[in-house]
C-alpha positions in Angstrom: 84.7 78.3 92.0 88.0 79.2 93.5 88.4 81.9 90.8 84.8 83.1 91.5 85.5 83.5 95.1 88.8 85.2 94.4 86.8 87.8 92.4 84.2 88.1 95.2 86.9 88.8 97.8 88.3 91.5 95.4 84.8 92.9 94.9 84.3 93.2 98.7 87.6 95.0 99.4 87.2 97.3 96.4 83.7 98.0 97.5 85.0 99.1 100.9 87.6 101.3 99.2 85.0 102.9 97.0 82.1 103.1 99.5 83.9 103.9 102.8 86.9 105.6 101.3 85.0 108.8 100.7 83.7 108.7 104.3 87.3 108.5 105.6 88.3 111.2 103.1 85.5 113.5 104.1 86.4 112.8 107.8 89.9 114.0 107.0 88.4 117.2 105.5 87.1 118.2 108.9 90.7 119.2 109.8 90.5 121.8 107.0 87.3 123.3 108.5 88.6 123.9 112.0 87.0 127.4 112.2 83.8 126.6 110.4 81.3 125.0 112.7 78.5 125.1 110.0 80.8 123.5 107.5 81.8 120.7 109.9 78.2 120.0 110.7 77.4 119.6 107.0 80.4 117.2 106.5 79.0 115.1 109.3 75.5 115.3 107.8 76.9 114.2 104.4 78.7 111.2 105.9 76.0 110.1 108.3 73.8 108.0 106.1 76.7 106.1 104.5 79.6 105.3 106.8 78.0 102.3 108.7 76.9 100.8 105.4 80.4 101.2 104.0 81.9 99.4 106.9 79.9 96.3 106.0 82.1 95.7 103.0 85.2 95.5 105.1 83.6 93.1 107.6 82.4 91.0 104.8 85.8 91.0 103.1 87.5 89.8 106.3 85.0 87.1 106.9 85.0 85.7 103.3 88.8 85.8 103.1 89.1 83.8 106.3 86.7 81.1 105.1 87.7 80.8 101.4 91.4 81.4 101.6 92.4 80.4 105.2 96.0 79.8 104.4 96.5 83.3 103.0 94.4 84.9 105.7 96.4 83.2 108.4 99.7 84.3 106.9 98.7 87.9 106.3 96.9 88.4 109.6 99.7 86.9 111.6 102.5 88.8 109.9 100.6 92.1 109.9 98.8 91.8 113.2 100.2 95.1 114.7 99.1 96.9 111.5 95.6 95.4 111.9 95.5 96.5 115.5 96.2 100.1 114.5 93.6 99.9 111.8 90.9 98.6 114.2 91.8 101.2 116.8 91.6 104.0 114.3 88.3 102.5 113.1 87.0 102.5 116.7 88.0 106.2 117.3 86.6 107.2 113.9 83.2 105.8 114.9 83.4 107.3 118.4 83.9 110.7 116.8 80.6 110.2 114.9 78.6 108.9 117.8 79.9 111.3 120.5 80.4 114.7 118.8 76.8 115.8 119.4 76.3 114.2 122.8 77.1 117.5 124.5 76.3 121.1 123.2 79.6 122.7 124.0 81.6 123.8 120.9 84.9 122.6 122.5 83.5 119.1 123.0 82.3 118.9 119.4 85.7 120.2 118.0 87.7 117.7 120.0 85.6 114.8 118.7 85.7 116.1 115.2 89.5 116.4 115.4 89.7 112.9 116.7 87.6 111.7 113.8 89.8 113.6 111.3 93.0 112.1 112.7 91.6 108.6 113.1 90.3 108.7 109.5 93.8 109.5 108.3 95.4 106.8 110.4 92.7 104.2 109.3 93.5 105.0 105.6 97.2 104.8 106.2 97.0 101.5 108.0 94.8 100.1 105.2 97.4 101.2 102.6 100.2 99.8 104.8 98.4 96.4 104.9 97.9 96.3 101.2 101.4 97.3 100.4 102.8 94.6 102.7 100.4 92.0 101.5 101.7 92.4 97.9 105.2 91.6 99.1 104.4 88.4 101.2 105.2 90.2 104.5 107.8 89.2 106.9 108.0 90.4 110.5 109.2 93.3 112.5 108.6 97.1 112.3 111.4 97.7 109.9 109.8 95.3 107.4 106.2 96.7 107.8 107.6 100.2 107.1 109.4 99.3 103.9 109.4 101.9 101.1 106.7 100.2 99.0 104.3 99.8 101.9 104.9 103.4 102.9 104.2 104.5 99.4 101.0 102.5 99.4 100.0 104.1 102.7 100.6 107.6 101.4 98.8 106.8 98.1 95.8 105.5 100.0 95.5 108.5 102.3 95.8 110.9 99.4 93.3 108.9 97.3 90.8 108.7 100.1 91.2 112.4 100.7 90.5 113.1 97.0 87.5 110.7 97.1 86.2 112.6 100.1 86.5 116.0 98.4 84.6 114.6 95.4 81.9 113.3 97.7 81.5 116.6 99.5 81.4 118.5 96.1 78.7 116.1 95.0 76.6 116.3 98.2 77.2 119.9 99.5 76.2 123.4 98.3 77.6 126.8 98.6 81.0 127.5 100.2 81.6 123.9 101.3 81.1 122.6 97.8 83.5 125.2 96.4 86.1 124.5 99.0 85.8 120.8 98.3 86.2 121.3 94.6 89.2 123.5 95.0 90.9 121.0 97.3 90.1 118.2 94.9 91.6 120.1 92.0 94.8 120.6 94.0 95.0 117.0 95.3 94.2 115.2 92.0 97.7 115.6 90.4 99.4 114.5 93.6 97.2 111.3 93.6 97.8 110.7 89.9 101.6 110.8 90.4 101.4 108.5 93.5 99.3 105.9 91.7 101.6 105.9 88.7 104.7 105.5 90.9 103.0 102.7 92.9 102.1 100.8 89.7 105.6 101.3 88.3 107.2 100.0 91.4 104.9 96.9 91.6 107.1 94.6 89.5 110.0 95.2 91.9 107.9 94.9 95.1 105.6 92.0 94.3 106.6 88.6 95.7 105.0 86.9 92.8 106.5 89.1 90.1 104.3 91.4 88.0 101.1 89.8 86.8 99.8 91.1 83.4 96.3 90.9 84.9 97.2 93.8 87.2 97.7 96.1 84.3 94.0 96.7 83.7 93.0 98.0 87.2 96.5 99.4 87.6 96.1 101.7 84.6 92.4 102.3 85.1 93.0 104.0 88.5 95.3 106.8 87.3 93.1 107.2 84.1 90.1 107.7 86.4 91.9 110.3 88.4 93.0 112.0 85.2 89.3 112.2 84.2 88.3 113.5 87.7 90.9 116.2 87.7 89.4 118.6 85.1 85.9 117.6 86.3 86.6 119.3 89.6 87.5 122.6 87.8 84.4 122.4 85.5 82.0 121.7 88.3 81.1 118.3 87.0 80.7 116.8 90.4 79.2 113.5 89.4 82.0 112.8 86.9 84.6 113.7 89.5 83.0 111.4 92.1 82.7 108.5 89.6 86.4 108.9 88.7 87.6 108.9 92.3 85.3 106.0 93.2 86.8 103.9 90.3 90.3 104.9 91.2 89.7 103.8 94.8 88.2 100.5 93.7 91.1 99.8 91.4 93.8 100.0 94.1 92.9 96.8 95.9 92.0 95.1 92.6 95.6 95.8 91.4 97.0 94.4 94.7 94.8 91.4 94.4 95.9 90.6 90.9 99.5 90.8 92.0 99.0 88.3 94.8 96.3 86.1 93.2 98.7 83.1 92.8 99.6 83.1 96.5 95.9 83.5 97.5 94.9 80.5 95.4 97.6 78.4 97.0 95.8 78.8 100.4 92.3 78.1 99.2 89.9 76.1 101.3 88.7 72.6 100.6 86.2 71.9 97.9 83.4 71.0 100.4 83.9 74.4 102.2 83.8 76.3 98.9 80.7 74.4 97.7 78.8 75.1 101.0 79.8 78.8 101.0 78.7 79.1 97.4 75.2 77.8 98.2 74.8 79.9 101.4 76.7 83.1 100.9 77.1 83.9 97.2 73.4 84.8 96.7 73.8 87.4 99.4 76.2 89.5 97.4 73.6 90.9 94.9 71.4 91.9 97.9 74.4 93.8 99.4 74.9 95.7 96.1 71.2 96.4 95.8 71.0 97.7 99.4 73.8 100.2 98.6 72.0 101.3 95.4 68.8 101.9 97.4 70.7 103.9 100.1 72.3 106.1 97.4 68.9 106.6 95.7 67.2 107.7 99.0 70.0 110.2 99.7 70.6 111.4 96.2 69.8 115.0 96.8 72.3 117.6 98.0 72.4 118.8 101.6 70.7 121.9 102.9 70.4 123.5 106.3 67.3 121.4 106.9 69.2 118.1 106.3 69.3 115.7 109.2 72.7 115.4 110.7 72.1 111.9 112.1 75.0 112.2 114.5 
C-alpha cells in the first residue's frame, strides 16, 4: 500500500499542476491585456468556474503527504518553509484578485486587482517550481541553497509551462480576438517551454540527491513530447489538442520529480496502521474527486460569449 499511496500523492500534485496550472497561466495573461478591459473580463470569466476546484488538489496533496509520508513532509516543509510562505502569500493575493476586482465599478480599481492577480499568479508558479526543484535535491538551508541553479531552472520552467497551459486554456474557451491572441502567444511560447523541459530533464541526473531513476524517464520524456504535439496544434487552431498536450506536460513535471525522489519518500512512510486506516477512509474519495472535476468540465464545456457569467 505504500506504493499505492505514493502514486496517489503523485496523482494529487500532478492534478493540481494540470487543473490549476492553466488558471495561473491565464491569470498571468492578464498582464498582456492591460489595455483591453473586455478581454480581461473574458479571462476572468474563463477562470471563474475552475480555480477554486483546482486548488482542492493542492490542499489534498499537502494533507495526504503529511499523513502518509510524515518523515519526508517534515524534512521538506522545514527546509523549504520560506518558499512555502511565499507560495501561500501569492496564493492569497491571487484569490483576492479574483474576489475583489469587481467589488467596485471604477476601471482603475479593477486594473489594480487584475495586475495583482497577474503578478501573484507568476510568483505562485515560480514558488511551486522552486519547491519542486529543491525537493528533488534533498534541500539544505539558506537562501543561497534555495536559489541554486537547478531550482531556478525548475521555477522558470514552471512559470513558462503554466503560461503555455493558460494560453491553451484561453484558446479553448474563448472566441474572437482573445482566442487568436492566446493562440499566437502559445505558438511563440511552446518552443521555449520545450527547451526548458528538455534541459530540466537532462540536468536531473546531476541534481537529484538519489541519482537518476529510470522510472523518471517515462514522465520526463512525455512532457516535452506533449509540448511538441501542442506547438503545431496552436498554429492549426486545434485548440483541444493543444490544451490536452499542455495539460499532460504540466502533469508530467511533478511526476518526474516524484520518481526522482521516490526512494527518499518511502524512507519516511507512516506506520502500517496509519496507512491501513487512511486506505479505508480516504482512498475511496479519490474517484469522487476525479468525477467532480469531470462534471465541472462537462457543465462548462462551451466557449465563452458576451453573455457568459463572470462569477467574479
